Each structure stands twice: as C-alpha cells, then as structure tokens.
Backbone as JSON Lines, residues from 0, in Angstrom:
{"i":0,"aa":"X","n":[57.58,158.85,-38.49],"ca":[58.38,158.35,-37.22],"c":[57.71,158.92,-36.32]}
{"i":1,"aa":"X","n":[57.53,158.31,-34.76],"ca":[56.91,158.43,-33.71],"c":[57.43,160.07,-33.19]}
{"i":2,"aa":"X","n":[57.43,160.97,-32.36],"ca":[58.15,161.9,-31.78],"c":[58.29,161.27,-30.51]}
{"i":3,"aa":"X","n":[59.46,161.93,-30.22],"ca":[60.45,161.51,-28.9],"c":[59.81,162.49,-27.86]}
{"i":4,"aa":"X","n":[59.61,161.42,-26.54],"ca":[59.07,162.66,-25.54],"c":[60.3,162.41,-24.44]}
{"i":5,"aa":"X","n":[60.33,164.32,-24.48],"ca":[61.2,163.85,-23.51],"c":[60.36,164.77,-21.94]}
{"i":6,"aa":"X","n":[61.01,163.87,-20.88],"ca":[60.41,163.58,-19.18],"c":[61.08,164.61,-19.37]}
{"i":7,"aa":"X","n":[62.28,164.78,-19.25],"ca":[63.01,165.74,-18.6],"c":[62.36,167.08,-18.75]}
{"i":8,"aa":"X","n":[61.91,167.2,-19.97],"ca":[61.38,169.01,-20.52],"c":[60.1,169.06,-19.65]}
{"i":9,"aa":"X","n":[59.26,167.74,-19.82],"ca":[57.99,167.5,-18.84],"c":[58.42,168.09,-17.61]}
{"i":10,"aa":"X","n":[59.17,167.16,-16.82],"ca":[59.3,167.76,-15.15],"c":[59.91,168.76,-15.05]}
{"i":11,"aa":"X","n":[60.4,169.58,-15.81],"ca":[61.28,170.8,-15.85],"c":[60.29,172.0,-16.17]}
{"i":12,"aa":"X","n":[59.46,172.2,-16.64],"ca":[58.08,172.71,-16.85],"c":[57.31,172.48,-15.72]}
{"i":13,"aa":"X","n":[57.24,171.33,-15.16],"ca":[56.14,171.64,-13.7],"c":[56.64,172.08,-12.62]}
{"i":14,"aa":"X","n":[55.6,172.73,-11.61],"ca":[56.28,173.6,-10.41],"c":[55.99,171.97,-9.25]}
{"i":15,"aa":"X","n":[56.21,172.55,-8.52],"ca":[56.52,171.66,-7.31],"c":[54.61,171.24,-6.23]}
{"i":16,"aa":"X","n":[54.05,172.37,-6.82],"ca":[52.54,172.69,-6.64],"c":[51.93,171.62,-8.01]}
{"i":17,"aa":"X","n":[52.11,172.03,-9.0],"ca":[52.06,170.82,-9.84],"c":[52.1,169.02,-9.93]}
{"i":18,"aa":"X","n":[53.5,168.48,-9.05],"ca":[53.54,167.42,-8.59],"c":[52.97,167.25,-7.46]}
{"i":19,"aa":"X","n":[52.79,168.19,-6.43],"ca":[51.74,168.29,-5.3],"c":[50.14,167.92,-5.7]}
{"i":20,"aa":"X","n":[49.9,168.88,-6.81],"ca":[48.2,167.68,-7.12],"c":[48.41,166.58,-7.95]}
{"i":21,"aa":"X","n":[49.73,165.95,-8.89],"ca":[49.61,164.39,-9.24],"c":[49.7,163.67,-7.97]}
{"i":22,"aa":"X","n":[50.67,164.19,-6.72],"ca":[50.1,163.2,-5.44],"c":[49.21,163.15,-5.09]}
{"i":23,"aa":"X","n":[48.28,164.25,-4.95],"ca":[47.44,163.94,-4.06],"c":[46.13,163.58,-4.98]}
{"i":24,"aa":"X","n":[46.35,162.96,-6.23],"ca":[45.54,162.42,-7.27],"c":[46.11,160.95,-7.5]}
{"i":25,"aa":"X","n":[46.59,160.56,-7.44],"ca":[47.46,159.03,-6.91],"c":[46.77,158.03,-6.86]}
{"i":26,"aa":"X","n":[46.71,157.16,-7.67],"ca":[45.5,156.28,-7.35],"c":[46.39,154.71,-6.94]}
{"i":27,"aa":"X","n":[47.54,154.51,-7.14],"ca":[48.22,153.45,-6.31],"c":[49.45,154.12,-5.31]}
{"i":28,"aa":"X","n":[49.88,153.29,-4.83],"ca":[50.91,153.35,-4.07],"c":[52.09,153.98,-4.78]}
{"i":29,"aa":"X","n":[52.36,152.66,-5.83],"ca":[53.17,152.89,-6.77],"c":[53.48,154.65,-7.34]}
{"i":30,"aa":"X","n":[52.45,154.9,-7.53],"ca":[51.96,156.03,-8.24],"c":[52.58,157.64,-7.16]}
{"i":31,"aa":"X","n":[52.49,157.67,-6.25],"ca":[52.14,158.07,-5.1],"c":[53.75,158.44,-4.54]}
{"i":32,"aa":"X","n":[54.86,156.61,-5.21],"ca":[56.3,157.15,-4.18],"c":[56.6,158.12,-5.37]}
{"i":33,"aa":"X","n":[56.55,157.62,-6.63],"ca":[56.9,158.16,-8.06],"c":[56.66,159.82,-7.7]}
{"i":34,"aa":"X","n":[55.29,160.44,-7.33],"ca":[55.53,161.98,-7.56],"c":[56.51,162.25,-6.28]}
{"i":35,"aa":"X","n":[56.27,161.82,-5.26],"ca":[57.14,161.81,-3.75],"c":[58.74,161.87,-4.38]}
{"i":36,"aa":"X","n":[58.77,161.47,-4.97],"ca":[60.74,161.6,-5.58],"c":[60.68,162.39,-6.56]}
{"i":37,"aa":"X","n":[59.84,162.89,-6.85],"ca":[59.75,163.95,-8.17],"c":[59.8,165.2,-7.21]}
{"i":38,"aa":"X","n":[58.72,165.21,-6.18],"ca":[58.68,166.3,-5.72],"c":[60.49,166.82,-4.86]}
{"i":39,"aa":"X","n":[60.68,165.13,-4.34],"ca":[61.94,165.44,-3.55],"c":[63.6,166.2,-4.01]}
{"i":40,"aa":"X","n":[63.24,165.61,-5.87],"ca":[64.11,166.26,-6.81],"c":[64.4,167.58,-7.16]}
{"i":41,"aa":"X","n":[62.86,167.96,-7.1],"ca":[62.58,169.07,-7.5],"c":[63.34,170.15,-6.75]}
{"i":42,"aa":"X","n":[62.99,169.59,-4.95],"ca":[63.3,170.53,-3.85],"c":[64.59,170.34,-3.88]}
{"i":43,"aa":"X","n":[65.25,169.53,-4.16],"ca":[66.79,169.48,-4.27],"c":[67.82,170.49,-5.47]}
{"i":44,"aa":"X","n":[66.75,170.52,-6.45],"ca":[67.27,171.13,-7.63],"c":[67.01,173.08,-6.85]}
{"i":45,"aa":"X","n":[66.39,172.7,-6.87],"ca":[66.13,174.17,-6.18],"c":[66.65,174.76,-4.64]}
{"i":46,"aa":"X","n":[66.86,173.81,-4.34],"ca":[67.73,173.9,-3.03],"c":[69.41,174.08,-3.65]}
{"i":47,"aa":"X","n":[69.9,173.07,-4.68],"ca":[71.31,173.82,-4.84],"c":[71.55,174.89,-5.75]}
{"i":48,"aa":"X","n":[70.53,175.23,-6.35],"ca":[70.81,176.84,-7.26],"c":[70.65,177.83,-5.74]}
{"i":49,"aa":"X","n":[69.92,177.56,-4.83],"ca":[70.49,178.69,-3.91],"c":[71.5,178.77,-2.64]}
{"i":50,"aa":"X","n":[72.04,177.25,-2.78],"ca":[73.02,177.18,-1.81],"c":[74.21,177.32,-3.08]}
{"i":51,"aa":"X","n":[73.87,176.94,-4.73],"ca":[75.03,177.53,-5.31],"c":[76.11,176.13,-5.55]}
{"i":52,"aa":"X","n":[75.76,175.24,-5.15],"ca":[76.44,173.32,-5.22],"c":[75.48,172.47,-5.78]}
{"i":53,"aa":"X","n":[76.58,171.83,-6.41],"ca":[75.61,170.59,-6.56],"c":[75.77,169.32,-5.93]}
{"i":54,"aa":"X","n":[74.34,169.38,-5.24],"ca":[73.92,168.31,-4.43],"c":[73.65,166.51,-4.58]}
{"i":55,"aa":"X","n":[73.24,166.52,-5.5],"ca":[73.01,165.11,-6.44],"c":[74.25,164.51,-6.82]}
C-alpha cells in the first residue's frame, strides 16, 4: 500500500520565505499563480492568529 501524502502538512511546515523561493523558481504562469495563492493563504492564516478571529 502506498503512503498517503498530506499536502496540508507540507504547506503548514513551509515559511513564507520558502513559498517565495518556490514562486521565484516557477517555470510556468500556472505554477506562479499557485504559489502566489499559497503565499496569500499563509499571510491570511498568520493575520488571523494576530487578530484573533477567523477571516476565511
């Protein structure tokens, strides 16, 4: 049986800097859009922690 990959687990461990590095290394427009959205989501999650209320 194959091991299940947790994309959220990978995302949760990444820093904004890690995601920015991935964005800079993007080879396609679609890949860049994907990393921009993950950066925005990570920023929003961090903002929710500071503000103390859910924004999503």
